[in-house]
py3Dmol code that shows the C-alpha trace and the ligand (Angstrom):
import py3Dmol

protein = """\
ATOM      1  CA  MET A   1     -22.922 -98.860  16.151  1.00  0.00           C
ATOM      2  CA  SER A   2     -23.476-101.471  18.873  1.00  0.00           C
ATOM      3  CA  LEU A   3     -26.579-101.710  21.049  1.00  0.00           C
ATOM      4  CA  LEU A   4     -24.433-102.330  24.116  1.00  0.00           C
ATOM      5  CA  SER A   5     -20.767-101.647  24.486  1.00  0.00           C
ATOM      6  CA  LEU A   6     -18.570-101.916  27.559  1.00  0.00           C
ATOM      7  CA  SER A   7     -14.950-100.922  27.839  1.00  0.00           C
ATOM      8  CA  ASP A   8     -12.627-101.048  30.807  1.00  0.00           C
ATOM      9  CA  PHE A   9     -15.709-102.015  32.813  1.00  0.00           C
ATOM     10  CA  ARG A  10     -14.908-102.622  36.491  1.00  0.00           C
ATOM     11  CA  VAL A  11     -17.015-103.621  39.505  1.00  0.00           C
ATOM     12  CA  SER A  12     -15.853-104.095  43.086  1.00  0.00           C
ATOM     13  CA  TYR A  13     -17.426-105.216  46.329  1.00  0.00           C
ATOM     14  CA  GLY A  14     -15.520-103.073  48.788  1.00  0.00           C
ATOM     15  CA  GLY A  15     -11.923-104.111  48.207  1.00  0.00           C
ATOM     16  CA  ILE A  16     -12.792-107.213  46.173  1.00  0.00           C
ATOM     17  CA  LYS A  17     -12.462-106.701  42.435  1.00  0.00           C
ATOM     18  CA  ALA A  18     -15.115-108.913  40.866  1.00  0.00           C
ATOM     19  CA  VAL A  19     -15.038-107.485  37.296  1.00  0.00           C
ATOM     20  CA  LYS A  20     -11.644-106.265  36.155  1.00  0.00           C
ATOM     21  CA  GLY A  21     -11.653-104.188  33.006  1.00  0.00           C
ATOM     22  CA  VAL A  22     -14.072-106.005  30.712  1.00  0.00           C
ATOM     23  CA  SER A  23     -14.652-104.956  27.095  1.00  0.00           C
ATOM     24  CA  LEU A  24     -17.663-106.419  25.354  1.00  0.00           C
ATOM     25  CA  THR A  25     -20.094-105.490  22.596  1.00  0.00           C
ATOM     26  CA  VAL A  26     -23.567-106.667  21.679  1.00  0.00           C
ATOM     27  CA  GLU A  27     -24.809-105.752  18.223  1.00  0.00           C
ATOM     28  CA  TYR A  28     -28.475-105.139  17.361  1.00  0.00           C
ATOM     29  CA  GLY A  29     -30.340-108.413  16.927  1.00  0.00           C
ATOM     30  CA  GLU A  30     -27.560-110.631  18.245  1.00  0.00           C
ATOM     31  CA  VAL A  31     -27.792-113.397  20.820  1.00  0.00           C
ATOM     32  CA  ILE A  32     -24.601-113.277  22.873  1.00  0.00           C
ATOM     33  CA  ALA A  33     -23.598-115.769  25.534  1.00  0.00           C
ATOM     34  CA  LEU A  34     -21.391-115.095  28.504  1.00  0.00           C
ATOM     35  CA  ILE A  35     -20.037-118.283  30.020  1.00  0.00           C
ATOM     36  CA  GLY A  36     -17.582-119.011  32.814  1.00  0.00           C
ATOM     37  CA  SER A  37     -17.209-121.012  35.982  1.00  0.00           C
ATOM     38  CA  ASN A  38     -18.680-120.210  39.418  1.00  0.00           C
ATOM     39  CA  GLY A  39     -17.515-116.910  40.791  1.00  0.00           C
ATOM     40  CA  ALA A  40     -16.106-115.671  37.465  1.00  0.00           C
ATOM     41  CA  GLY A  41     -18.092-112.444  37.803  1.00  0.00           C
ATOM     42  CA  LYS A  42     -20.900-113.010  35.301  1.00  0.00           C
ATOM     43  CA  THR A  43     -23.786-112.107  37.593  1.00  0.00           C
ATOM     44  CA  THR A  44     -21.876-109.118  38.916  1.00  0.00           C
ATOM     45  CA  LEU A  45     -21.358-107.900  35.351  1.00  0.00           C
ATOM     46  CA  LEU A  46     -25.059-108.216  34.489  1.00  0.00           C
ATOM     47  CA  LYS A  47     -26.147-106.519  37.709  1.00  0.00           C
ATOM     48  CA  ALA A  48     -23.859-103.583  37.050  1.00  0.00           C
ATOM     49  CA  ILE A  49     -25.078-103.260  33.447  1.00  0.00           C
ATOM     50  CA  CYS A  50     -28.685-103.008  34.627  1.00  0.00           C
ATOM     51  CA  GLY A  51     -28.015-100.476  37.363  1.00  0.00           C
ATOM     52  CA  LEU A  52     -28.050-102.726  40.429  1.00  0.00           C
ATOM     53  CA  LEU A  53     -24.349-102.222  41.189  1.00  0.00           C
ATOM     54  CA  LYS A  54     -22.001 -99.272  40.733  1.00  0.00           C
ATOM     55  CA  PHE A  55     -19.297 -99.623  38.095  1.00  0.00           C
ATOM     56  CA  GLU A  56     -16.272 -97.793  36.778  1.00  0.00           C
ATOM     57  CA  GLY A  57     -15.326 -97.523  33.131  1.00  0.00           C
ATOM     58  CA  ASN A  58     -17.619 -97.099  30.139  1.00  0.00           C
ATOM     59  CA  LEU A  59     -21.046 -98.386  29.293  1.00  0.00           C
ATOM     60  CA  LYS A  60     -22.866 -97.308  26.161  1.00  0.00           C
ATOM     61  CA  LEU A  61     -26.437 -98.266  25.383  1.00  0.00           C
ATOM     62  CA  ASP A  62     -27.675 -97.252  21.936  1.00  0.00           C
ATOM     63  CA  ASN A  63     -24.550 -95.120  21.657  1.00  0.00           C
ATOM     64  CA  ASN A  64     -25.436 -93.123  24.795  1.00  0.00           C
ATOM     65  CA  GLN A  65     -22.950 -93.085  27.617  1.00  0.00           C
ATOM     66  CA  ILE A  66     -24.643 -94.475  30.738  1.00  0.00           C
ATOM     67  CA  LYS A  67     -23.426 -93.657  34.200  1.00  0.00           C
ATOM     68  CA  ASN A  68     -25.223 -93.841  37.538  1.00  0.00           C
ATOM     69  CA  LEU A  69     -28.645 -94.558  36.107  1.00  0.00           C
ATOM     70  CA  ARG A  70     -31.121 -96.489  38.197  1.00  0.00           C
ATOM     71  CA  CYS A  71     -32.741 -99.706  37.031  1.00  0.00           C
ATOM     72  CA  ASP A  72     -36.044 -98.010  36.250  1.00  0.00           C
ATOM     73  CA  GLN A  73     -34.297 -95.385  34.112  1.00  0.00           C
ATOM     74  CA  LEU A  74     -32.542 -98.157  32.207  1.00  0.00           C
ATOM     75  CA  VAL A  75     -35.803-100.044  31.711  1.00  0.00           C
ATOM     76  CA  LYS A  76     -37.180 -96.882  30.085  1.00  0.00           C
ATOM     77  CA  ARG A  77     -34.200 -96.946  27.729  1.00  0.00           C
ATOM     78  CA  GLY A  78     -34.966-100.503  26.687  1.00  0.00           C
ATOM     79  CA  LEU A  79     -32.934-102.649  29.022  1.00  0.00           C
ATOM     80  CA  SER A  80     -34.601-105.417  31.052  1.00  0.00           C
ATOM     81  CA  MET A  81     -33.094-108.175  33.142  1.00  0.00           C
ATOM     82  CA  VAL A  82     -34.302-111.599  34.190  1.00  0.00           C
ATOM     83  CA  PRO A  83     -32.285-112.151  37.355  1.00  0.00           C
ATOM     84  CA  GLU A  84     -30.701-115.341  38.591  1.00  0.00           C
ATOM     85  CA  GLY A  85     -33.217-117.026  40.875  1.00  0.00           C
ATOM     86  CA  ARG A  86     -35.943-115.165  38.910  1.00  0.00           C
ATOM     87  CA  GLY A  87     -36.747-112.487  41.499  1.00  0.00           C
ATOM     88  CA  ILE A  88     -40.479-112.806  41.198  1.00  0.00           C
ATOM     89  CA  PHE A  89     -42.845-111.462  43.846  1.00  0.00           C
ATOM     90  CA  GLY A  90     -43.838-114.689  45.582  1.00  0.00           C
ATOM     91  CA  ARG A  91     -46.887-113.345  47.389  1.00  0.00           C
ATOM     92  CA  LEU A  92     -48.379-111.645  44.361  1.00  0.00           C
ATOM     93  CA  THR A  93     -50.347-113.484  41.711  1.00  0.00           C
ATOM     94  CA  VAL A  94     -49.053-114.310  38.253  1.00  0.00           C
ATOM     95  CA  SER A  95     -51.048-111.476  36.691  1.00  0.00           C
ATOM     96  CA  GLU A  96     -49.904-108.974  39.329  1.00  0.00           C
ATOM     97  CA  ASN A  97     -46.283-109.962  38.695  1.00  0.00           C
ATOM     98  CA  ILE A  98     -46.727-109.439  34.969  1.00  0.00           C
ATOM     99  CA  LEU A  99     -48.325-106.068  35.558  1.00  0.00           C
ATOM    100  CA  MET A 100     -45.365-105.058  37.742  1.00  0.00           C
ATOM    101  CA  GLY A 101     -43.204-105.370  34.635  1.00  0.00           C
ATOM    102  CA  ALA A 102     -45.184-102.530  33.069  1.00  0.00           C
ATOM    103  CA  PHE A 103     -45.252-100.204  36.068  1.00  0.00           C
ATOM    104  CA  LEU A 104     -43.381 -97.469  34.222  1.00  0.00           C
ATOM    105  CA  ARG A 105     -45.654 -97.535  31.205  1.00  0.00           C
ATOM    106  CA  LYS A 106     -48.537 -95.138  30.694  1.00  0.00           C
ATOM    107  CA  ASP A 107     -49.757 -96.639  27.415  1.00  0.00           C
ATOM    108  CA  LYS A 108     -52.615 -98.640  28.934  1.00  0.00           C
ATOM    109  CA  ILE A 109     -53.912-100.068  25.649  1.00  0.00           C
ATOM    110  CA  THR A 110     -50.585-101.410  24.456  1.00  0.00           C
ATOM    111  CA  VAL A 111     -49.887-102.734  27.947  1.00  0.00           C
ATOM    112  CA  ARG A 112     -53.083-104.772  27.676  1.00  0.00           C
ATOM    113  CA  ARG A 113     -52.011-106.047  24.265  1.00  0.00           C
ATOM    114  CA  ASP A 114     -48.563-106.986  25.565  1.00  0.00           C
ATOM    115  CA  ILE A 115     -50.106-108.873  28.497  1.00  0.00           C
ATOM    116  CA  SER A 116     -52.129-110.919  25.993  1.00  0.00           C
ATOM    117  CA  GLN A 117     -48.943-111.608  24.040  1.00  0.00           C
ATOM    118  CA  VAL A 118     -47.163-112.819  27.169  1.00  0.00           C
ATOM    119  CA  TYR A 119     -50.070-115.184  27.875  1.00  0.00           C
ATOM    120  CA  GLU A 120     -49.965-116.379  24.273  1.00  0.00           C
ATOM    121  CA  MET A 121     -46.271-117.060  24.609  1.00  0.00           C
ATOM    122  CA  PHE A 122     -46.793-118.827  27.945  1.00  0.00           C
ATOM    123  CA  PRO A 123     -50.208-120.548  27.961  1.00  0.00           C
ATOM    124  CA  ARG A 124     -49.244-122.125  31.296  1.00  0.00           C
ATOM    125  CA  LEU A 125     -49.152-118.677  32.857  1.00  0.00           C
ATOM    126  CA  ALA A 126     -52.507-117.814  31.351  1.00  0.00           C
ATOM    127  CA  GLU A 127     -54.037-120.870  33.019  1.00  0.00           C
ATOM    128  CA  ARG A 128     -52.508-119.834  36.311  1.00  0.00           C
ATOM    129  CA  ARG A 129     -52.932-116.088  36.204  1.00  0.00           C
ATOM    130  CA  GLY A 130     -54.740-115.985  39.555  1.00  0.00           C
ATOM    131  CA  GLN A 131     -52.254-118.261  41.330  1.00  0.00           C
ATOM    132  CA  VAL A 132     -49.819-116.899  43.896  1.00  0.00           C
ATOM    133  CA  ALA A 133     -46.436-116.839  42.160  1.00  0.00           C
ATOM    134  CA  GLY A 134     -44.533-118.402  45.066  1.00  0.00           C
ATOM    135  CA  THR A 135     -46.437-121.637  44.500  1.00  0.00           C
ATOM    136  CA  LEU A 136     -45.480-121.990  40.819  1.00  0.00           C
ATOM    137  CA  SER A 137     -42.965-124.642  39.740  1.00  0.00           C
ATOM    138  CA  GLY A 138     -39.395-123.542  38.984  1.00  0.00           C
ATOM    139  CA  GLY A 139     -40.019-123.604  35.245  1.00  0.00           C
ATOM    140  CA  GLU A 140     -43.235-121.633  35.569  1.00  0.00           C
ATOM    141  CA  GLN A 141     -41.454-119.058  37.719  1.00  0.00           C
ATOM    142  CA  GLN A 142     -38.780-118.719  35.043  1.00  0.00           C
ATOM    143  CA  MET A 143     -41.506-118.165  32.444  1.00  0.00           C
ATOM    144  CA  LEU A 144     -43.076-115.557  34.689  1.00  0.00           C
ATOM    145  CA  ALA A 145     -39.767-113.749  35.176  1.00  0.00           C
ATOM    146  CA  ILE A 146     -39.246-113.653  31.406  1.00  0.00           C
ATOM    147  CA  GLY A 147     -42.835-112.544  30.794  1.00  0.00           C
ATOM    148  CA  ARG A 148     -42.491-109.766  33.339  1.00  0.00           C
ATOM    149  CA  ALA A 149     -39.235-108.557  31.781  1.00  0.00           C
ATOM    150  CA  LEU A 150     -40.899-108.465  28.351  1.00  0.00           C
ATOM    151  CA  MET A 151     -43.537-106.102  29.723  1.00  0.00           C
ATOM    152  CA  GLY A 152     -40.812-103.447  29.836  1.00  0.00           C
ATOM    153  CA  ARG A 153     -40.632-103.752  25.998  1.00  0.00           C
ATOM    154  CA  PRO A 154     -36.863-104.285  26.047  1.00  0.00           C
ATOM    155  CA  LYS A 155     -34.525-103.769  23.133  1.00  0.00           C
ATOM    156  CA  LEU A 156     -31.943-105.684  25.124  1.00  0.00           C
ATOM    157  CA  LEU A 157     -32.854-108.531  27.438  1.00  0.00           C
ATOM    158  CA  LEU A 158     -30.294-109.719  29.989  1.00  0.00           C
ATOM    159  CA  LEU A 159     -30.883-113.291  31.115  1.00  0.00           C
ATOM    160  CA  ASP A 160     -29.011-114.678  34.100  1.00  0.00           C
ATOM    161  CA  GLU A 161     -28.895-118.475  34.164  1.00  0.00           C
ATOM    162  CA  PRO A 162     -32.346-119.204  32.760  1.00  0.00           C
ATOM    163  CA  SER A 163     -31.675-122.965  32.846  1.00  0.00           C
ATOM    164  CA  MET A 164     -30.727-123.051  36.511  1.00  0.00           C
ATOM    165  CA  GLY A 165     -32.444-125.769  38.530  1.00  0.00           C
ATOM    166  CA  LEU A 166     -34.789-126.807  35.720  1.00  0.00           C
ATOM    167  CA  ALA A 167     -35.492-130.270  34.327  1.00  0.00           C
ATOM    168  CA  PRO A 168     -34.164-130.816  30.769  1.00  0.00           C
ATOM    169  CA  ILE A 169     -37.619-130.706  29.206  1.00  0.00           C
ATOM    170  CA  MET A 170     -38.327-127.359  30.868  1.00  0.00           C
ATOM    171  CA  VAL A 171     -34.932-126.012  29.798  1.00  0.00           C
ATOM    172  CA  GLU A 172     -35.839-126.921  26.234  1.00  0.00           C
ATOM    173  CA  LYS A 173     -39.156-125.066  26.528  1.00  0.00           C
ATOM    174  CA  ILE A 174     -37.554-121.978  28.039  1.00  0.00           C
ATOM    175  CA  PHE A 175     -34.932-121.847  25.300  1.00  0.00           C
ATOM    176  CA  GLU A 176     -37.597-122.252  22.632  1.00  0.00           C
ATOM    177  CA  VAL A 177     -39.256-119.158  24.058  1.00  0.00           C
ATOM    178  CA  ILE A 178     -35.970-117.255  24.264  1.00  0.00           C
ATOM    179  CA  HIS A 179     -35.466-118.086  20.602  1.00  0.00           C
ATOM    180  CA  GLN A 180     -38.926-116.717  19.752  1.00  0.00           C
ATOM    181  CA  ILE A 181     -38.102-113.558  21.674  1.00  0.00           C
ATOM    182  CA  SER A 182     -34.815-113.156  19.850  1.00  0.00           C
ATOM    183  CA  ILE A 183     -36.448-113.399  16.436  1.00  0.00           C
ATOM    184  CA  SER A 184     -39.025-110.810  17.489  1.00  0.00           C
ATOM    185  CA  ASN A 185     -36.361-108.120  17.393  1.00  0.00           C
ATOM    186  CA  VAL A 186     -35.088-108.336  20.971  1.00  0.00           C
ATOM    187  CA  THR A 187     -31.329-108.523  21.409  1.00  0.00           C
ATOM    188  CA  ILE A 188     -30.185-110.991  24.057  1.00  0.00           C
ATOM    189  CA  LEU A 189     -27.247-111.235  26.413  1.00  0.00           C
ATOM    190  CA  LEU A 190     -27.373-114.630  28.053  1.00  0.00           C
ATOM    191  CA  VAL A 191     -25.342-115.733  31.063  1.00  0.00           C
ATOM    192  CA  GLU A 192     -25.218-119.497  31.378  1.00  0.00           C
ATOM    193  CA  GLN A 193     -23.400-122.105  33.441  1.00  0.00           C
ATOM    194  CA  ASN A 194     -24.458-124.662  30.863  1.00  0.00           C
ATOM    195  CA  ALA A 195     -21.806-123.779  28.296  1.00  0.00           C
ATOM    196  CA  LYS A 196     -22.877-126.357  25.743  1.00  0.00           C
ATOM    197  CA  LEU A 197     -26.427-125.061  25.695  1.00  0.00           C
ATOM    198  CA  ALA A 198     -25.271-121.450  25.570  1.00  0.00           C
ATOM    199  CA  LEU A 199     -22.798-121.986  22.729  1.00  0.00           C
ATOM    200  CA  GLU A 200     -25.312-123.931  20.686  1.00  0.00           C
ATOM    201  CA  PHE A 201     -27.828-121.149  21.154  1.00  0.00           C
ATOM    202  CA  ALA A 202     -25.814-117.951  20.758  1.00  0.00           C
ATOM    203  CA  SER A 203     -24.045-116.738  17.653  1.00  0.00           C
ATOM    204  CA  ARG A 204     -21.124-115.247  19.587  1.00  0.00           C
ATOM    205  CA  ALA A 205     -19.815-115.728  23.079  1.00  0.00           C
ATOM    206  CA  TYR A 206     -17.461-114.395  25.701  1.00  0.00           C
ATOM    207  CA  VAL A 207     -15.686-116.569  28.256  1.00  0.00           C
ATOM    208  CA  MET A 208     -15.148-114.973  31.641  1.00  0.00           C
ATOM    209  CA  GLU A 209     -12.532-116.102  34.152  1.00  0.00           C
ATOM    210  CA  SER A 210     -11.671-114.416  37.459  1.00  0.00           C
ATOM    211  CA  GLY A 211     -13.321-111.154  36.472  1.00  0.00           C
ATOM    212  CA  SER A 212     -11.799-110.853  32.981  1.00  0.00           C
ATOM    213  CA  ILE A 213     -12.699-111.981  29.479  1.00  0.00           C
ATOM    214  CA  SER A 214     -10.304-114.778  28.588  1.00  0.00           C
ATOM    215  CA  LEU A 215     -11.728-115.779  25.218  1.00  0.00           C
ATOM    216  CA  GLN A 216     -14.292-114.511  22.753  1.00  0.00           C
ATOM    217  CA  GLY A 217     -15.510-115.307  19.283  1.00  0.00           C
ATOM    218  CA  ARG A 218     -18.134-117.056  17.229  1.00  0.00           C
ATOM    219  CA  SER A 219     -19.761-119.847  19.218  1.00  0.00           C
ATOM    220  CA  SER A 220     -19.025-122.370  16.476  1.00  0.00           C
ATOM    221  CA  GLU A 221     -15.312-121.523  16.765  1.00  0.00           C
ATOM    222  CA  LEU A 222     -15.294-121.547  20.566  1.00  0.00           C
ATOM    223  CA  MET A 223     -16.886-124.984  20.589  1.00  0.00           C
ATOM    224  CA  LYS A 224     -13.829-126.252  18.715  1.00  0.00           C
ATOM    225  CA  ASP A 225     -11.355-124.550  21.044  1.00  0.00           C
ATOM    226  CA  SER A 226      -9.423-127.113  23.092  1.00  0.00           C
ATOM    227  CA  LEU A 227      -9.451-124.981  26.261  1.00  0.00           C
ATOM    228  CA  VAL A 228     -13.190-124.443  26.018  1.00  0.00           C
ATOM    229  CA  LYS A 229     -13.747-128.124  25.343  1.00  0.00           C
ATOM    230  CA  GLN A 230     -11.713-129.127  28.334  1.00  0.00           C
ATOM    231  CA  ALA A 231     -12.825-126.521  30.846  1.00  0.00           C
ATOM    232  CA  TYR A 232     -16.456-125.926  29.904  1.00  0.00           C
ATOM    233  CA  LEU A 233     -17.746-128.688  27.672  1.00  0.00           C
ATOM    234  CA  GLY A 234     -16.372-131.576  29.711  1.00  0.00           C
ATOM    235  CA  GLU A 235     -14.713-133.166  26.675  1.00  0.00           C
TER     236      GLU A 235
END
"""
ligand_1 = """\
31
ATP
P -22.067 -118.051 39.521
O -22.116 -118.698 38.197
O -21.636 -118.968 40.621
O -23.302 -117.276 39.861
P -20.703 -115.651 38.712
O -19.766 -115.801 37.578
O -22.029 -115.093 38.427
O -20.836 -117.031 39.461
P -20.498 -113.562 40.684
O -21.711 -113.988 41.429
O -20.584 -112.377 39.838
O -19.958 -114.772 39.805
O -19.319 -113.385 41.722
C -18.035 -112.871 41.356
C -17.174 -112.712 42.592
O -17.678 -111.666 43.419
C -17.122 -113.951 43.472
O -15.812 -114.091 43.952
C -18.090 -113.645 44.591
O -17.717 -114.291 45.774
C -17.956 -112.137 44.717
N -19.201 -111.522 45.195
C -20.424 -111.636 44.633
N -21.352 -110.931 45.321
C -20.684 -110.362 46.353
C -21.064 -109.491 47.424
N -22.321 -109.065 47.562
N -20.107 -109.108 48.300
C -18.829 -109.517 48.152
N -18.396 -110.312 47.156
C -19.299 -110.732 46.272
"""
view = py3Dmol.view(width=600, height=400)
view.addModel(protein, "pdb")
view.setStyle({"model": 0}, {"cartoon": {"style": "trace"}})
view.addModel(ligand_1, "xyz")
view.setStyle({"model": 1}, {"stick": {}})
view.zoomTo()
view.show()
């Protein structure tokens, strides 16, 4: 049984078909990458999985068929997303943003414990907990977005372009943290423009082109694929 499974998954913007019949599975504990060029439909796919866009076809989470559920209902079922561009609340402080990630939770004591864990994971955020989030650096905002998503206690974390716009050293730090998260029993579906980084990090990957999956397999195999090398690894 897969944690997430999509079949014949379709998303349109009016008449424009952005995702055209995608099938994809994510097993418990896996780190899966979804790569593809600009406009391939990766963000659209993630948004539809987490309830931000309507879709047609099938989506199963934990073997339950999901249809027309809102984001908050999906968060309750263990699905959290770190959106492209981070989507933090710029006028709220770091600590208020983190608390927003737990707004559906009633378990006050464990919420407090989870906040401490987020600060342990991101000491930089702890130092800046009173700072207005809009004034954080790009890397700090990415940390905050991840920390906030973790407050939903996800089984499955969707990450959209976590490396975007960050200096290499910060990318390294963010991926170190994503690795820690993955070994703490959180399954990860990672969308990345940086195919090399994504394939080195994930055990399996899907390649998306013009709204469809064109290739899939173990990352180590895909890295050897001549098409992947040429189109995505710049070799
Ligand atoms: P990128 O890596 O550049 O973010 P992507 O693979 O995430 O690309 P999407 O953002 O999902 O691609 O876009 C897929 C297609 O859907 C593109 O052709 C895009 O122009 C189109 N699209 C995205 N958002 C909208 C929208 N709100 N209305 C109409 N078309 C859209």
